[in-house]
N, C-alpha and C positions, 0 to 999 in steps of 0.2 A: 519554651515553645508550648503553646496551649493546644490540647486535642479537643477543640470545639468545632462547631459546624463550619464557620468560615475557614478554619485551618484544614478541615477534611476536604472541603470543596476546592481550596487552593491546591491541595495535593492531587485531587481528581482531575482538575483542569490541567495541571502539569503533566499528569500521566497521559491525558488525551493529546496534548501537544507533542509529548515524547513519542506517542504512538504514531502520530502523523510523520514526524521526522524520520523515525525508524522505518516505517513502511513506505511512504511515498518518497522518502529520501533516497532509497536505493534505485528506484526507477527514474528519479530525476538525475541521479548519477549516471545511469545507463543512457539516458537521453543526451547528457553532455558528452559522453564517450562515444555515442552512436557513430559519428563520422570519423572518429580517431582510431578506434580498435577494429572497425569493420572497413575493409578496403573495396569489397565488391558488393553488388546488389544482393547476392545470396547471403553474404556475411551480415549485411545490414538487416536482412529479414531475420536472421538468427537473433541478433540483439533485440529487435522489436518483439519477436516471439517469446523471448526470455521473460519479458515483462507484460506481454499481451493479456494474459488471463487475470492479472492482479492490479494493474496500474489504476484503473478507474475505481475499483473498490478501495484502494489505499487512500484516495482523496476524500472518502467519507469521514475519515478521522479529522480532517481539516474542518469540515462542516460541523461535525459533532463538537469539536473543541470550541468553535465560534458560538454554537448554540448554548453550550454549557456555560461559557463565559457570560453570554447575554442574560441567561436565567439566574445564575448564581451571583454575578457581579455586574449589575446593569450600569453602574457608574463607570466602571472600568471599560466596559464595552462601548459606552457612549463617548468617553474621552478618547479612547484609542481610535475608534472608527471615524472620529472627526479630525484628530490631530494627524493620524497616519492615513487619511482618506485616499489621497492620490497614490501613495505607495501600495496600499492594499488593493486599490482599483487596478493598478498595473499588474499586480500579482494575479488577480482574478482574470484579467484579460489574457495574460500569458498562459494561465492554466487552460482557459477555453481554447486559445489558439493552438496550444500543444495537443489537446484532444482532437481538434480538427486536423492537425498535421498527421497524427497517427492514422486517422480514418481515410484522408484524401490521398496519402502517399501511394497507395496501391490501386487507385482508380484509373491511372493511365500507365502505359508501358514506356512512355517517353523518358529518356535519360534526364533531360533538363527538368521535367516535371518532378521526378523523384529527387533530384539534387536540391530543388527549391524546398521541398517539404522536409528533406533531411536537415537542411540548414535551419528550417523553422523549428524542428524538434530540438536542435542544439541550443539555439538562442532563447527559446521560451523556457527550456529547462534551466539554463544558466541564470536567466533573469529571476525566476522564482527562487532559486537557491540563494542568490546574492541578496535579494531584497528581504527575504525572511531573516537572514543574519543581520542585515543593516537595521531592521526594525527592532530586533532583540537588543542589539548593541545600544541603540539610541535610548530605548526604555531603561536599560540598566544604568546608563550614564546620567539619566535625568532629562526630561523634556520640559519645555516651558508651559506648564499648565498651572492654572490658578483655581483655588477653591473659593468661589464667589461668596460662599457663606461667611467667610472670614471678613469680607468687605461689606457684609450686611445684606446680600442678595441670596436668599435661600432657594429661589426658584431656578437660577441658572446652573447650579451644580458646578461641575468642573469644566473650565473653559480653556481651550488652547489659545495662547496669547498671540502667536504669530499668524499672519495671513498668507494665503497663497499669492505668489509662488515662493515667497521666502520660506514658508513652512516646509515645502518639499525640498527646496535646494539645500537647506540646512541639515536635512537628514543625511546627506552625502557630502557635506561641506567639511573638508579636512581642517579648516581654520576655526571650526567650533569644536569643543571637546566632545560633545555627544555625537557630532557628525564623524569625527575622526575615529572614535571608538566604534561607531556603527560600521564604518568601512573595514576596520580591523576584524570585527566579528563576522562581517559579511564574507570577507575573503577566507577566513578560517572555516566558515560554514560551507563554502563552495568546495574547499579542499576535502573536508570531511565527507561531503555527499559524493564526491568523485570516488574516494577510497571505499565508501560504503557500497557504491554501485559496482566497483571492481570486485568486491567480495561476492556479490550476487552473480556477476558474469563468470567468475571462476567456478562457482557452485553449479550454475545452470548450463554453461557451454563447455566445449572442449576443443582441442586443436589450437590453431593459430590465434583465434580470438582470445581464448583464455590466457595464452602465453603473452600476447601483447598487453592485455589488461594487467597481468602480473608485473611486467616490466614497468608500466606506468606507475603502479602502486609503489614499487621500490624507489622510484624517482621522487614521488610526491610525499612519501611518508615523513621524511625529515622536515621539509618545508611546513607540513601540517603541524608537527610537534613544535617547531620553532614559533609558528603563529599562535598556537595554543598557549605557550609559555608567555609570549608577549601580551596576549589578551589578559591572561591571569595577572601578570605584573601590572598592567595598566588598571585593571579592575581594583587592585589593591590600593591604588592611589585615590580612588573615587571617594569624595567627601561631600556632605550636604550641610549647608548652613541653616541655622534657625534664626529667623529675624525677630520673632517675639516668642519667648518660651511659653507664655500663657496660651498661645494659639495652638500648641501641640495637642491640646485636648480635642481639636477638630479631627484628629486621626482616629478617634474613638478606640484607642488601644486599651487593653486591660492595664490595671494600675502597675503591676510588676514590670510590664514591658516599658511603660513610661519611665519608671525608675531606672531600668537598665539603660535606656537611651540617655537619660539625664546623667547617669554616672560615667558615660563615655564621651560626654561633650568636652571640648577643649576650646574655650573662648567662643562659645556659641556655634561650634562646628562639630558635626559628627564625623570624625575621621575614620578612614577605612570602613566606610558604611556597609560595604558588601562582605565584610569579614568579621561580623559580630559573633559568629559561632566558629571560631578558628579551628578547634579540634575536629569537629564534624566535617568542616569543609576541607581541611587538610587531608583527612582520611579519604574522602571522596575523590579529591584531586589525585592522590597517590594511586588509588584504585583505577582511575581513568588512565593514568600513565602506564600502569602495569597492563591494562587491557590493550592499550595501543601497542605495547611491545608484543603481547600475545598475537595481535593482528599481524604484525610484521612477520613473526615466525610462521604463522599459518599461511600467509601469502607465499613465503619462500618455499614452503612444502606443497603448495598448490592445493591446500585443503580449504575449499570454498565455504563449507559449512562452519568450520571453526573460525575462519576469517570473518564471516557474517556475524557469528556470535560475539566475537571480540570487538568488532566495530560497533555493534549494538550496545555492548556494555560500556565502551568508551564514551558514547554519547550519553547513556543513562547516568553514569556516575558524574560526568561533567555537568549534565543538565540539572541533576538534583543538588549539586554543589551550588549552582546558580540560584536555585529555588531557596535553599537555606540561607544564602547570602542576602537575598532580597527580602526575605520574610521579616516582618509582616507587611512590607511595602509591596504593592502590586505595580504602581507606576510612580517612581520618585519624581519630584518636581525640581527642576533646576533653579526655580526662583527661591524657594525655601522649603525646608523639610515639612513644615506644617501644611503646605499646599498639596502634598502628595496624596495619592489614592492608596489607602491601605486595604487589606482584605476585610477590615471591619467597617470603615466608613463607606466602602463601595459595595457591600454585600446586600443581598435581598433579605427579606424578613426570615425569622426563624422557621415559621410555618412553611414558607416556600422552600427553604433549604432542606427541611426535613422530608417533605413530600418528594422532592427531587432525589434525595439520597436513597429513599426506598425504591424508587423506579430505577435508579442507576444500579443498585445492588442486584436487582432482578434481571435487568436486560443486558447490562454490560458483559457479564460472563457468557451469555448466549451469543452475543455478537462476536466476542473474541473466539469462542469455540467454533462458530461457523467459519470465520476467516481462517483459523488454523486448519480446518478441514479443507478449505479451498486451496491453501498453500500445499497441503499434503498431496492433494489430487494432481497438482500440476508440477510437482517437484521432480522433474526428470531432465536428463541431459538433452540439449539441443545442439546439433552440429550442421554445417553446410550440407553434409551428405543426407541427413534426414530431411532437410528442406527440399533438396533436389528430388528425393523420392516422393515427397508429397506433391510436388509440381508435376512429376511424370504420371503419378496416379490420377491427379485431377485432369490432366490432358487425356489420359486413357479413358476415363469415365465420360469425358466430353464427346469422344468419338464413339 
């Protein structure tokens, strides 16, 4: 592994994506659980108030990750936002509709009105969680992109070979390998986000809501672990063929990386392509498993803070195992390995990466410090009783 500018930015973009999943992940989980753990209008206000001060700020990580990917890896950004255009468009629509649902729910006292927006919160949160996992799974398994420079056209760059609607259908098509793996990762992501949301509810709420959330976590923990093991097992089987060894140079990899890949080829196939650093990845996978066990123990003892910490660590260890597995490939091609986008043939110029790195080192700690302060300010327990008191006080002031 090289510690050069493309690698540094690959790590930074991974951190930004991880920041989004960790922060917005728990409020997506609360959104999915909103109509399940909360049985009355007052209880549903509790769950929404638990994420109210932070959910919109959490989504800034999503925008920042997209902006960083665009600036640092423009070829990656262009290829993904064309190949996954419809899926990403649906994600953005769901995020917008989810924000509208939060705001509109309290505008009318009608029970039917509130039920409609409660269901909107549930479905929009579920769609976002599922499609993020589906997109990640498809990318890791390899999607049908072509490097047109190999075919003599330097202007077109990387092109997604499938056309709409086939391109969108195949993302969730269980009869294609990348579609099947995408669905597996999507379901696993939904389960993780629900468990992550439960840790926040246990941390932020009390009484029956926290108890119901705990019971759901105890039921879903084992299915999540099973799905994670299945995804890891399927990922181990992922291989990429090389049609023409001479074209591997289009990946623009350092010479030692090219030699490493060449030494792992078996009849022109890079077997176990996502496990080329087995020791590091195995350590990270074991740490993720231990963190998942820590999460279970914390949930059983109703310790929301520790459960949140362990669910965060579970994702971070698993996420960085994925990063090490894919490195230096950013988007593998299902056509042939030489058509893949690497962090080297998809990156910006050295000057661009250098200037951005200086800005990131200055401003990222400031943003993290501010968000940590916001969390600290609003990290207090919420209960139905406290919501009732607020309603009575508001009515008293009105009169």
